[in-house]
Structures are given as C-alpha cells and as structure tokens.
C-alpha positions as CSV (number, residue, x, y, z in Angstrom):
1,M,0.0,0.0,0.0
2,L,1.5,3.3,-1.0
3,T,1.7,6.0,1.6
4,Y,1.3,9.7,1.1
5,D,5.1,10.2,1.2
6,M,5.6,7.4,-1.3
7,T,3.0,8.8,-3.7
8,V,4.4,12.3,-3.6
9,T,8.0,11.1,-3.9
10,L,7.2,8.9,-6.9
11,A,5.4,11.7,-8.6
12,V,8.3,14.1,-8.1
13,L,10.7,11.4,-9.4
14,G,8.5,10.7,-12.4
15,V,8.2,14.4,-13.4
16,A,11.9,15.0,-12.8
17,V,12.9,12.1,-15.0
18,I,10.6,13.4,-17.8
19,F,12.2,16.8,-17.6
20,L,15.7,15.4,-17.5
21,V,15.1,13.0,-20.5
22,T,13.3,15.6,-22.7
23,N,15.5,18.5,-21.7
24,A,12.4,20.6,-21.4
25,L,14.0,22.4,-18.5
26,R,17.6,22.9,-17.5
27,N,19.0,20.4,-15.0
28,D,19.6,23.0,-12.3
29,V,16.0,24.3,-12.7
30,V,14.7,20.8,-12.3
31,A,16.8,20.3,-9.1
32,V,15.4,23.5,-7.6
33,L,11.9,22.4,-8.4
34,I,12.6,19.0,-6.7
35,I,13.6,20.8,-3.5
36,L,10.6,23.0,-3.6
37,A,8.2,20.1,-4.2
38,L,9.6,18.0,-1.4
39,T,9.5,20.9,1.0
40,L,6.1,22.3,0.1
41,S,4.6,18.8,0.2
42,G,5.9,18.1,3.7
43,V,7.8,15.0,2.6
44,L,11.1,16.5,3.9
45,P,11.7,19.3,6.3
46,V,13.5,22.3,5.0
47,Q,16.9,21.4,6.5
48,E,16.8,17.9,4.8
49,A,15.5,19.3,1.5
50,I,18.5,21.7,1.2
51,S,21.0,19.3,2.8
52,G,22.4,18.5,-0.7
53,F,24.2,21.8,-0.8
54,A,26.1,20.8,2.4
55,S,27.1,17.4,1.0
56,T,30.8,16.4,0.8
57,T,30.0,14.9,-2.6
58,V,29.0,18.3,-4.0
59,L,32.2,19.9,-2.5
60,I,34.4,17.2,-4.0
61,I,32.9,17.5,-7.4
62,S,33.2,21.3,-7.4
63,C,36.8,21.1,-6.5
64,M,37.6,18.5,-9.2
65,F,36.4,21.0,-11.8
66,I,39.1,23.4,-10.6
67,V,41.7,20.6,-10.6
68,G,40.8,19.8,-14.2
69,K,41.2,23.4,-15.1
70,A,44.7,23.4,-13.7
71,I,45.7,20.5,-15.9
72,I,44.6,22.5,-18.9
73,H,45.8,25.9,-17.7
74,T,49.4,24.7,-17.0
75,G,49.7,22.7,-20.3
76,I,50.0,19.2,-18.9
77,A,47.3,17.8,-21.2
78,Q,48.8,19.6,-24.2
79,R,52.3,18.2,-23.5
80,V,50.8,14.8,-23.5
81,G,49.4,15.5,-26.9
82,E,52.7,16.8,-28.2
83,M,54.4,13.7,-27.0
84,I,51.9,11.6,-28.9
85,I,52.6,13.4,-32.1
86,R,56.4,13.3,-31.5
87,R,56.6,9.6,-30.6
88,G,53.7,8.1,-32.4
89,G,55.3,8.5,-35.8
90,R,53.0,7.4,-38.7
91,S,52.1,4.0,-37.3
92,E,48.3,3.9,-37.0
93,R,48.4,1.2,-34.4
94,R,50.9,2.9,-32.2
95,L,49.0,6.2,-32.5
96,L,45.8,4.6,-31.6
97,L,47.3,3.0,-28.5
98,M,49.0,6.2,-27.5
99,I,45.9,8.3,-27.9
100,M,43.7,5.9,-26.0
101,G,46.3,5.5,-23.2
102,A,47.0,9.2,-22.9
103,A,43.2,10.1,-22.8
104,A,42.6,7.4,-20.2
105,S,45.5,8.6,-18.1
106,V,44.7,12.3,-18.1
107,G,41.0,11.6,-17.7
108,A,41.7,9.7,-14.4
109,F,42.0,13.1,-12.7
110,M,39.4,15.2,-14.6
111,S,36.0,14.8,-16.3
112,S,35.6,12.6,-19.3
113,T,34.0,15.4,-21.2
114,A,36.9,17.8,-20.6
115,T,39.3,15.1,-21.5
116,A,37.6,14.5,-24.9
117,A,37.5,18.2,-25.5
118,I,41.3,18.5,-25.0
119,F,42.2,15.5,-27.1
120,I,39.8,16.1,-30.1
121,P,42.0,18.8,-31.7
122,I,45.1,16.8,-30.9
123,T,43.6,13.7,-32.5
124,L,42.5,15.7,-35.6
125,S,46.0,17.1,-35.9
126,V,47.5,13.6,-35.7
127,A,45.1,12.4,-38.3
128,E,45.9,15.3,-40.6
129,K,49.7,14.9,-40.3
130,T,49.6,11.2,-40.8
131,R,46.8,11.2,-43.4
132,I,44.7,8.8,-41.3
133,N,40.9,9.0,-41.6
134,P,39.9,10.7,-38.4
135,R,36.9,8.4,-38.1
136,R,39.3,5.6,-37.2
137,L,40.7,7.6,-34.3
138,L,38.0,9.8,-32.8
139,M,35.7,7.0,-31.7
140,P,38.5,5.2,-29.9
141,L,39.3,8.5,-28.3
142,A,35.8,8.9,-27.0
143,L,35.8,5.4,-25.7
144,A,39.1,6.0,-23.8
145,A,37.7,9.2,-22.3
146,L,34.7,7.3,-21.0
147,I,36.9,4.5,-19.7
148,S,39.0,7.1,-17.9
149,G,36.1,7.5,-15.6
150,M,36.8,3.9,-14.3
151,M,40.4,4.7,-13.4
152,T,40.2,6.5,-10.0
153,L,37.8,7.6,-7.3
154,V,37.8,11.2,-8.6
155,A,37.7,10.4,-12.3
156,T,34.0,11.0,-12.7
157,T,31.1,12.2,-10.7
158,P,29.3,8.8,-10.3
159,N,32.3,7.3,-8.6
160,I,32.2,10.0,-6.0
161,I,28.4,9.6,-5.6
162,V,28.6,5.8,-5.2
163,N,31.3,6.1,-2.6
164,G,29.3,8.7,-0.7
165,I,26.3,6.3,-0.5
166,L,28.6,3.7,1.1
167,R,29.9,6.3,3.5
168,E,26.4,7.4,4.5
169,R,25.4,3.8,5.3
170,G,28.4,3.4,7.6
171,L,30.0,0.9,5.3
172,E,33.6,0.5,4.1
173,T,34.2,2.9,1.3
174,L,36.1,2.3,-2.0
175,G,39.7,3.4,-2.1
176,F,41.2,5.9,-4.5
177,F,42.6,3.1,-6.7
178,S,39.9,0.6,-6.1
179,F,38.5,1.4,-9.6
180,T,41.9,1.1,-11.3
181,P,42.0,-2.7,-12.0
182,F,38.6,-2.5,-13.6
183,G,39.6,0.5,-15.7
184,I,42.9,-0.9,-16.9
185,L,41.4,-4.2,-17.9
186,I,38.5,-2.6,-19.8
187,L,40.9,-0.2,-21.5
188,L,43.1,-3.1,-22.6
189,L,40.1,-4.9,-23.9
190,A,38.9,-1.8,-25.8
191,M,42.3,-1.3,-27.3
192,A,42.4,-4.9,-28.5
193,F,38.9,-4.7,-29.9
194,M,39.5,-1.5,-31.8
195,L,42.8,-2.8,-33.2
196,L,41.3,-6.1,-34.3
197,C,38.1,-5.0,-35.8
198,G,36.6,-1.8,-34.3
199,Q,38.4,0.6,-36.5
200,D,37.4,-1.3,-39.7
201,M,33.8,-1.1,-38.5
202,L,34.0,2.7,-38.6
203,A,36.0,3.3,-41.8
204,P,38.2,1.3,-44.2
205,K,41.9,1.6,-43.5
206,D,42.6,3.3,-46.9
207,S,39.7,5.8,-46.7
208,R,40.3,9.5,-46.6
209,I,38.2,12.5,-45.5
210,E,38.9,16.0,-46.6
211,R,38.4,18.4,-43.7
212,K,38.2,22.2,-43.9
213,K,41.4,23.4,-42.2
214,S,41.2,26.3,-39.8
215,L,43.6,29.2,-40.4
216,S,46.7,29.3,-38.4
217,I,48.9,32.3,-37.5
218,D,51.3,31.3,-40.3
219,D,48.4,31.3,-42.7
220,L,47.4,34.8,-41.6
221,L,51.0,36.1,-42.0
222,R,51.3,34.4,-45.4
223,H,47.9,35.9,-46.5
224,H,49.1,39.4,-45.6
225,R,52.5,38.7,-47.2
226,I,54.6,39.2,-44.1
227,D,55.4,35.6,-43.4
228,K,59.0,36.2,-44.6
229,Q,59.5,39.2,-42.5
230,Q,59.6,37.6,-39.0
231,F,63.0,37.7,-37.3
232,L,64.5,37.0,-33.9
233,L,67.2,39.4,-32.7
234,R,69.3,39.3,-29.5
235,I,70.4,42.5,-27.7
236,P,74.2,42.3,-26.8
237,E,75.9,44.1,-24.0
238,G,76.7,47.8,-24.9
239,S,73.8,48.1,-27.4
240,D,71.9,51.4,-27.4
241,L,68.7,49.5,-26.8
242,V,69.7,48.5,-23.3
243,D,67.7,50.3,-20.5
244,R,65.4,51.9,-23.1
245,T,61.7,51.5,-23.1
246,V,59.8,50.4,-26.2
247,A,57.9,53.6,-26.4
248,R,61.0,55.8,-26.2
249,M,62.7,54.0,-29.1
250,Q,59.8,54.5,-31.5
251,L,61.0,51.6,-33.6
252,S,58.1,51.6,-36.0
253,A,58.3,55.3,-36.8
254,R,62.0,55.5,-37.0
255,Y,63.1,52.2,-38.5
256,G,59.9,50.6,-39.9
257,I,60.3,47.7,-37.4
258,T,57.4,46.3,-35.4
259,L,58.4,44.7,-32.1
260,L,55.9,42.0,-31.1
261,A,57.4,40.4,-28.0
262,V,60.5,40.2,-25.8
263,E,62.0,37.2,-24.1
264,G,64.1,38.1,-21.0
265,D,65.2,37.0,-17.6
266,G,62.2,38.2,-15.8
267,N,63.7,39.8,-12.7
268,G,66.3,37.2,-12.2
269,R,63.9,34.2,-12.6
270,R,63.7,31.8,-15.6
271,R,63.4,33.4,-19.0
272,T,59.9,34.6,-19.8
273,I,58.2,36.0,-22.9
274,T,56.1,39.2,-22.6
275,P,54.3,41.3,-25.1
276,A,56.1,44.5,-26.3
277,K,54.1,46.9,-24.2
278,P,55.2,50.6,-24.5
279,E,56.5,50.6,-20.9
280,K,58.7,47.5,-21.4
281,V,62.4,48.2,-20.6
282,L,64.8,46.3,-22.8
283,Q,67.9,44.6,-21.3
284,A,71.1,43.0,-22.6
285,G,70.4,39.4,-23.5
286,D,66.8,40.0,-24.4
287,L,65.5,38.2,-27.4
288,L,63.2,40.3,-29.7
289,M,60.6,39.0,-32.1
290,V,60.2,41.7,-34.8
291,I,58.6,42.1,-38.2
292,G,60.1,44.2,-41.0
293,S,61.5,44.0,-44.5
294,S,65.1,42.8,-45.1
295,N,66.4,46.3,-45.8
296,Q,64.7,47.7,-42.6
297,L,66.1,44.8,-40.6
298,H,69.6,45.3,-41.9
299,T,69.6,49.0,-40.9
300,F,68.1,48.2,-37.5
301,I,70.7,45.6,-36.8
302,E,73.6,47.8,-37.8
303,T,72.3,50.8,-35.8
304,F,72.0,48.9,-32.5
305,S,74.7,46.2,-33.0
306,L,72.1,43.4,-32.7
307,E,72.6,39.6,-33.3
308,Q,70.2,37.7,-35.6
309,V,69.0,34.4,-34.1
310,S,67.6,31.5,-36.1
311,A,63.8,31.6,-35.9
312,T,63.1,27.9,-35.4
313,A,59.6,26.5,-35.3
314,S,60.0,25.8,-31.6
315,K,61.1,29.3,-30.7
316,R,58.3,30.9,-32.8
317,R,55.8,28.6,-31.1
318,N,56.9,29.8,-27.7
319,F,56.5,33.4,-28.7
320,F,53.0,32.8,-30.1
321,Q,52.0,31.2,-26.8
322,V,52.1,34.8,-25.5
323,V,51.2,37.0,-28.5
324,G,48.6,36.3,-31.0
325,L,47.1,37.6,-34.3
326,A,43.6,38.1,-35.6
327,E,41.7,39.8,-38.4
328,V,39.1,42.5,-37.7
329,M,36.9,44.2,-40.3
330,L,35.6,47.7,-39.7
331,N,31.8,48.2,-39.3
332,P,29.9,50.9,-41.3
333,E,29.2,52.8,-38.1
334,S,32.8,52.6,-36.7
335,T,34.2,55.8,-35.5
336,L,37.6,54.7,-36.8
337,I,36.6,55.3,-40.4
338,G,38.3,58.3,-41.9
339,K,41.0,58.4,-39.3
340,S,44.5,57.0,-39.2
341,L,45.6,54.5,-36.5
342,K,47.8,57.2,-35.1
343,E,44.9,59.6,-34.8
344,T,42.7,57.0,-33.0
345,L,45.5,55.9,-30.7
346,F,44.6,52.4,-31.7
347,Q,47.4,50.6,-29.8
348,S,46.7,52.3,-26.5
349,T,43.0,52.1,-26.9
350,F,42.7,48.4,-27.9
351,Q,46.1,47.2,-26.4
352,S,46.9,45.8,-29.9
353,M,49.0,46.9,-32.8
354,V,48.2,46.7,-36.5
355,L,50.6,44.8,-38.7
356,G,48.8,45.3,-42.0
357,I,45.6,46.6,-43.7
358,R,44.0,44.5,-46.4
359,R,42.0,46.7,-48.8
360,K,40.3,45.5,-52.0
361,G,42.4,42.4,-52.1
362,E,45.7,44.3,-51.6
363,T,47.7,44.3,-48.3
364,L,49.3,47.5,-47.1
365,T,52.2,47.0,-44.6
366,E,54.2,50.2,-44.8
367,D,53.4,53.3,-42.9
368,V,50.1,51.7,-41.8
369,A,49.8,54.2,-38.8
370,D,49.3,57.1,-41.2
371,I,46.8,55.5,-43.6
372,P,43.2,56.8,-43.2
373,L,40.9,53.8,-42.6
374,K,37.9,53.0,-44.8
375,F,34.8,50.9,-44.4
376,G,35.5,47.2,-45.3
377,D,39.2,47.5,-44.3
378,V,40.5,44.3,-42.7
379,L,43.1,44.9,-40.1
380,L,45.7,42.3,-39.1
381,V,46.2,43.0,-35.4
382,C,48.7,41.6,-32.9
383,G,48.8,41.6,-29.2
384,A,48.7,39.5,-26.0
385,W,46.2,36.7,-26.4
386,E,44.0,38.1,-23.6
387,D,43.8,41.4,-25.6
388,I,43.2,39.6,-28.8
389,L,40.3,37.6,-27.4
390,R,38.9,40.9,-25.9
391,L,38.6,42.4,-29.3
392,E,35.3,40.7,-29.8
393,R,33.7,43.0,-27.3
394,N,34.1,46.0,-29.5
395,K,31.4,45.1,-32.0
396,S,30.4,48.7,-32.5
397,Q,33.8,49.4,-34.1
398,Y,34.6,46.2,-35.9
399,L,33.9,42.5,-36.4
400,L,36.3,39.9,-35.2
401,L,36.7,38.2,-38.6
402,T,39.4,35.5,-38.2
403,L,40.8,34.0,-35.0
404,P,43.5,31.5,-35.8
405,Q,43.3,28.0,-34.4
406,D,46.6,28.6,-32.5
407,Y,44.6,30.3,-29.7
408,K,43.3,26.8,-28.7
409,E,46.8,25.7,-28.0
410,V,47.8,28.6,-25.8
411,I,49.1,27.5,-22.3
412,P,48.7,30.5,-20.0
413,A,50.8,29.1,-17.1
414,R,53.3,26.7,-18.7
415,Q,55.8,27.4,-15.9
416,K,53.4,26.0,-13.3
417,G,53.2,22.5,-14.8
418,K,55.6,20.9,-12.4
419,I,54.0,22.5,-9.4
420,T,50.6,21.2,-10.5
421,L,52.0,17.7,-10.9
422,I,53.5,17.8,-7.4
423,I,50.2,19.0,-5.9
424,M,48.2,16.4,-7.7
425,A,50.7,13.6,-6.7
426,A,50.4,14.7,-3.1
427,M,46.6,14.6,-3.4
428,V,46.7,11.1,-4.7
429,V,49.1,9.9,-2.0
430,L,46.9,11.4,0.8
431,M,43.8,9.7,-0.6
432,A,45.4,6.4,-1.6
433,F,46.9,5.8,1.9
434,S,43.9,7.4,3.7
435,L,46.1,9.9,5.4
436,L,43.3,12.4,5.1
437,P,39.6,12.1,4.3
438,P,39.0,12.4,0.5
439,V,37.2,15.7,0.8
440,T,40.0,17.2,2.9
441,A,42.7,16.0,0.6
442,I,40.9,17.4,-2.5
443,L,40.1,20.6,-0.8
444,A,43.7,21.1,0.3
445,A,44.9,20.3,-3.3
446,T,42.4,22.8,-4.7
447,A,43.5,25.5,-2.3
448,A,47.2,24.8,-3.1
449,L,46.5,25.1,-6.9
450,V,44.7,28.4,-6.4
451,L,47.4,29.9,-4.1
452,M,50.2,28.8,-6.4
453,R,48.4,30.5,-9.4
454,C,48.0,27.2,-11.2
455,V,44.4,28.2,-11.9
456,P,43.5,31.8,-13.0
457,L,41.9,33.5,-10.0
458,N,39.5,35.5,-12.1
459,S,37.9,32.4,-13.6
460,I,37.7,29.9,-10.7
461,Y,33.9,30.2,-10.5
462,E,33.6,30.1,-14.2
463,V,35.3,26.6,-14.6
464,I,32.8,25.0,-12.2
465,D,29.8,23.5,-14.0
466,W,27.2,25.0,-11.7
467,Q,24.3,23.2,-13.5
468,T,25.9,19.9,-12.5
469,V,26.6,21.0,-8.9
470,V,23.0,22.3,-8.4
471,M,21.5,19.2,-10.0
472,I,23.4,17.0,-7.7
473,A,22.4,19.1,-4.7
474,G,18.8,18.9,-5.8
475,I,18.7,15.1,-6.5
476,L,20.4,14.1,-3.2
477,P,17.3,15.2,-1.2
478,L,15.2,13.2,-3.7
479,V,17.3,10.1,-3.0
480,L,16.8,10.8,0.7
481,A,13.1,11.0,0.2
482,L,13.1,7.7,-1.7
483,Q,15.0,6.1,1.2
484,K,12.9,7.6,4.1
485,S,9.6,6.9,2.4
486,G,10.6,3.2,2.0
487,I,10.6,3.2,-1.8
488,I,14.2,2.1,-2.1
489,S,13.5,-0.7,0.3
490,L,10.4,-1.7,-1.7
491,V,12.2,-1.7,-5.0
492,S,15.2,-3.6,-3.7
493,D,12.9,-6.2,-2.2
494,G,11.2,-6.6,-5.6
495,F,14.6,-6.9,-7.3
496,I,15.6,-9.6,-4.8
497,Q,12.4,-11.5,-5.3
498,L,12.9,-11.4,-9.0
499,L,16.4,-12.8,-8.7
500,S,15.6,-15.1,-5.8
501,G,17.7,-18.2,-6.1
502,A,20.1,-16.6,-8.5
503,G,23.8,-16.3,-7.6
504,P,25.7,-13.1,-6.9
505,F,26.9,-12.9,-10.5
506,A,23.4,-12.7,-11.8
507,V,22.6,-9.9,-9.3
508,L,25.7,-7.9,-10.2
509,A,25.1,-8.4,-13.9
510,G,21.5,-7.2,-13.4
511,L,22.5,-4.1,-11.6
512,F,25.1,-3.4,-14.3
513,M,22.7,-3.7,-17.1
514,I,19.9,-1.7,-15.4
515,T,22.4,1.1,-14.9
516,A,23.8,0.9,-18.4
517,L,20.3,0.9,-20.0
518,L,19.2,3.9,-17.9
519,G,22.4,5.6,-19.1
520,F,21.0,5.7,-22.6
521,C,18.5,8.4,-21.7
522,L,19.7,9.9,-18.4
523,S,23.0,11.5,-17.4
524,S,25.4,9.1,-15.6
525,T,25.2,11.4,-12.5
526,A,21.4,11.1,-12.2
527,V,21.6,7.3,-12.8
528,A,24.2,6.9,-10.1
529,M,22.2,8.8,-7.6
530,L,19.0,6.8,-8.3
531,I,20.5,3.3,-8.6
532,A,23.4,3.3,-6.1
533,P,21.2,3.4,-2.9
534,M,19.1,0.5,-4.2
535,A,22.2,-1.5,-5.2
536,V,23.8,-1.2,-1.8
537,D,20.5,-2.2,-0.1
538,V,20.3,-5.3,-2.4
539,G,23.8,-6.3,-1.5
540,L,23.1,-6.0,2.2
541,K,19.8,-7.9,2.1
542,M,21.2,-10.7,-0.1
543,G,24.5,-11.1,1.6
544,I,26.5,-9.9,-1.4
545,S,29.3,-7.4,-0.8
546,P,27.8,-3.9,-1.0
547,Q,31.1,-2.7,-2.4
548,A,30.8,-5.1,-5.3
549,C,27.2,-3.9,-6.0
550,A,28.4,-0.2,-5.7
551,M,31.3,-0.9,-8.0
552,S,29.1,-2.6,-10.6
553,V,26.9,0.5,-10.7
554,A,29.9,2.9,-10.9
555,I,31.6,1.1,-13.8
556,A,28.3,0.8,-15.7
557,C,27.8,4.6,-15.4
558,S,30.9,5.1,-17.4
559,A,30.2,2.3,-19.9
560,V,27.8,4.4,-22.0
561,F,29.3,3.0,-25.2
562,I,26.2,2.3,-27.3
563,S,24.2,5.5,-27.6
564,P,25.6,9.0,-28.2
565,L,22.6,10.4,-26.3
566,G,23.9,9.1,-23.0
567,S,27.2,11.0,-22.9
568,A,28.5,14.5,-23.9
569,V,31.7,12.7,-24.9
570,H,30.1,10.9,-27.8
571,M,28.3,14.1,-28.9
572,L,31.7,15.9,-29.0
573,V,33.2,13.5,-31.5
574,R,30.0,12.9,-33.5
575,E,30.3,15.9,-35.8
576,P,34.0,15.9,-36.5
577,G,33.9,12.1,-37.0
578,G,30.7,12.1,-39.0
579,Y,29.4,9.1,-37.0
580,S,25.8,7.7,-37.2
581,L,23.8,6.0,-34.5
582,K,24.6,2.7,-36.2
583,D,28.4,3.4,-35.7
584,Y,27.9,3.8,-32.0
585,A,25.8,0.7,-31.7
586,K,28.0,-1.7,-33.7
587,V,31.1,-0.7,-31.8
588,G,29.5,0.0,-28.4
589,A,27.6,-3.2,-28.0
590,P,30.6,-5.6,-28.0
591,L,32.5,-3.2,-25.7
592,L,29.6,-3.1,-23.2
593,L,29.6,-6.9,-23.1
594,L,33.4,-6.9,-22.5
595,A,33.0,-4.2,-19.8
596,L,30.4,-6.4,-18.1
597,L,32.6,-9.5,-18.2
598,A,35.6,-7.5,-16.9
599,T,33.5,-6.1,-14.0
600,M,32.2,-9.5,-13.0
601,F,35.7,-10.9,-13.1
602,F,37.2,-8.3,-10.7
603,C,34.2,-8.3,-8.4
604,W,34.7,-12.0,-8.1
605,V,38.4,-11.7,-7.4
606,L,38.3,-8.6,-5.1
607,Y,34.9,-8.7,-3.3
608,L,33.2,-12.1,-3.4
609,P,34.1,-14.9,-1.1
C-alpha cells in the first residue's frame, strides 16, 4: 500500500525524469523544483531538503572542476598531446594505443567530457599529419575518455556519488585506486577490440576524409604577405637599446620595425616572454621578435649592433604562446573610419598593434599608422592573447573576422606545470593511503593550486559546472526521500524477489545492465544517484558485498558506449567524426559486453568470497 510520502516522492521522481530526459527544463532548474516540491509537500523538512548543498559529494565535485582546469591551464594535457605526435610517428596502431592510453591517463583526474574536448584537436592534428581517416581515431578517443572514468575515485562524478552512498550507510568505502584494475582491464580490452576489428567497422583503412582546415597564425601572416618578415634578434651588452623603453625607441616610426614580444630573464627568474608593451624596458640578452623588411632589418641591426638568431619553429611557437594575431573588419558605423591609426590611438585604446591593412584584395604593410581607414578594411592586429580575445567585445567598431586555431593551444601558465603535478601527486598519496579524508585532501589540493596560481583566479567560479553542482544538490534530497519513504527498500525487495535463487553474478550483472540501460537516456550522474542506494541495499539484504554492488553501478555509469545520447563525450566526436547512430551501436555493444565481463571478473576476485 502506497503511503502519502511514497506517492508524492514517486510523482516528483517521475516528473523529474521526464524533464531530464526531454531537456524541457535545464537540469539545475529541475533540481530547484525538486527541492521546492519535497519541501512544500511536507515529505522532507527544509533542512533535509537543502542538505544536498552541504554534502561532501557536492564539494568534492566542485573542487575537481578546478583541478581539471589546472591540468589544462598549465599545459599538462597539451604536453601529453605533443608527446603523442612526436613519438607516435606514422604507425596507426601505435598512434591509436597512445591516444587511448593518454586520454585514459589524463581523464583519471578530470571529467571525461573535458578530456575528450582536450584531445579532439590533438587527434585531428595527428590524423591530418599522418593522413589517417579521423573516423578511425575519434571514436577510440571517445571510448578511452569514457573508460578514464573507471580509473580512480575522482575520475568521474558517479564514482564519488557511489562512494558517498557507502559512507552514508556506515560501510567500508572504496579506495582511491579501487577502480583502477577495472579501468585498466576494460581499457586493454577496448584497445584490443579497436585494433582487431573496431576501426574497420568505422571506416576502411585506406579511406580519406577531406576536412576544412582552420587558419593558423602562419596562414594569416602568409595571407598578408609578411610571413617572410619575421625575425629574432638578441640585444648584446653595450647596445643602445639597453635600458630603453619600447615607447621611447619608436621603432616603427624611425626604423619601420614592429616589435611583437620580448624574451628576457624576468627579474632574475627563468626566462619569460612578454608582449612588447610601451613601458617595457629592454635589457642586454633579451630576445626580440620583430617584423620588418630585409632592408629595414639590416639598418636596425647595424644601428644597434644586434645579433640575428635563427627563428626555429619551436622558438616561434613559444613566442606565439604569448602574443597572437587576428583579423578584424571595420563596421559601417565605426568611429575609426576616416581616421588613421595614429589619430585614433589604436594601440593604447585596444592594447593591440596593426601589422597590415587588407583593402580591396591588396595588403598595405608600410606606414600603416598614417593611412586613413575605410569601411571594409581588414586589419591584421597583434597583441597579447587576452587582448586579442577581448577584441570581440568592441562590436560597435569592428567585427572579429578571423581568429587563428593557435589560440586553442595557448598555455597560460606553462611554468606552473611541475607545481601542478606535485600538488596532484600529493593529493593522490593522501587519498590512496587514507592519510586524510578524501574531501579534505581534494580541498587542500584545490587551495594549493589556487594559491600557487596554477588556476586563473578570475575564472575559478567560471570553470565549475554549476548546472551539474546544483543538479546533484537537488537530486540528493530526492534520494533521501526515496529512502525515508521506503521506496528504495520496496524496489530492492522486488529486485531480490525477481532474482531469488540466482547467484551473486546474476545480481551484479542485473545491476550493471539496469544502470547501463538507464544511461541511454539519463545522465550518468542522475543514474548513479538513483540506482546506487538500491544497489547497496540489495547487497546488504542478499549477503552480497555492497562494495561489489556499488562498483558494478559505478563502472556501468561510465560504460555508455552504445548510444551518443547518454554522454556528452560521444556528442563531441559525432560531428568531426561524421558518426551515425549505427556506428555507436555496432562498436559499443561488444564493448559493453566486454566491460560487463571484466566487471564480473574483478568483483569475483576482489569482493566475493
């Protein structure tokens, strides 16, 4: 017989599932409505209805968004990608293994979606350079990103949620590396499957796909015919440039030289590259990146006794980590029309300098500061990346026409990479050996990353996915209502009755498949919060290790291989890979079966008597 609390709770659950499946409302809005419904109906008192916001699970998940940002901000993920390109060569098999291994490794400490977003451009770059059909690499990348959620406790939100359920019941929790054996075995099985037949299911080995290539900085320079005018110069001792500011030297007006950036000692610390701001003071040993014609360069070198340095691809890439380029086109209403750059104080106003003006198909690069601007002019501007990205805000003056793909590879805090790795290693040690509670270890690591400037202070709150945080905080009270009203106990009893007489493997397999099937239409976070409490209850009532039941649910939450609708990871690779629903099904179904078998094997070895 259903009680009032049961009826209301089931109604709230049903409406919430409909909204979450159909996306009729945002997830965070649904969560707030759940809290209101449970409170106004009297099913939960106010303190319990809002208890999700005080949950350690919510705090851990929020902190992990910041940890993931540090991995990106300090360039750790990009260096992994560069290593793949450098060592992978042109062997498709080796590249596949390296991409999947790297994605699974990086994803062990950040969300699967963020991992996929980082590795998609890397994978496309690898495919382009090696002339491999990207369809044969992008799906394996997505699978590895999903499997990365099976690697550690903090790899994905469902793992944290499932562990929290065990903690709330007073049971032994899962360790930081409890998931790792499952993840490694499933990753190896996925690699073997993709090498043997999975890739051929997606595209023939000799197939090619022509992709529209985004413009790079080199493309822009070549388009404006100044690609041959980039030079690196070193200031020796005794040069007249020493102890002079950039503004005082007026290099553009006097010598026709445009100074883009300066590499120097940085107040006695390691050498750093900075944009050539007017107040920048030049020192002996500084390396200058300049643009100018050969004649202008020769005069400039002779005048200041400078040394020309070979502008290798590596050195140029380091400079373009700091300064960037973009094309902007003047709007009809722009107040810049009819005035020269000198008259408008363009550089000081927009913190960017103009290297060239493209007008009616011709590029003007000499004396650009004195040329009156016209409607339709396209300006090639140069400046610090943060200033380049800020150009888009001045839509009343111009339209940001072309932003090169290089901005995606900018590493704002490359020098903080080692510090980030040390902090993350300390976090793993503290959690792996239970020296601190998980929430304390993760909170301490997050604080250290913030204090050491491994994460940009002005974007800390921007990197947290607040929709996910609020959704979890709203669904946790719903789980509490399901438990207090007796619904979870009722459902678990029905599940036990259905499988009465069946062995533990049948129970674990049933939990795994129920979770995986729900993952086709609901987010893995919502599925974990709804199924994990029931799974733990089933384990306790049937005498099966609750840790084995919880682990089966956690692994199944990441095994959303079949349908692209169940994971944002699949949606990210769907467009660049040109995949259909059939592609996901024919590759995902065998992998789901392999994941189930691997999960049953390790549950038997680790948890079942």
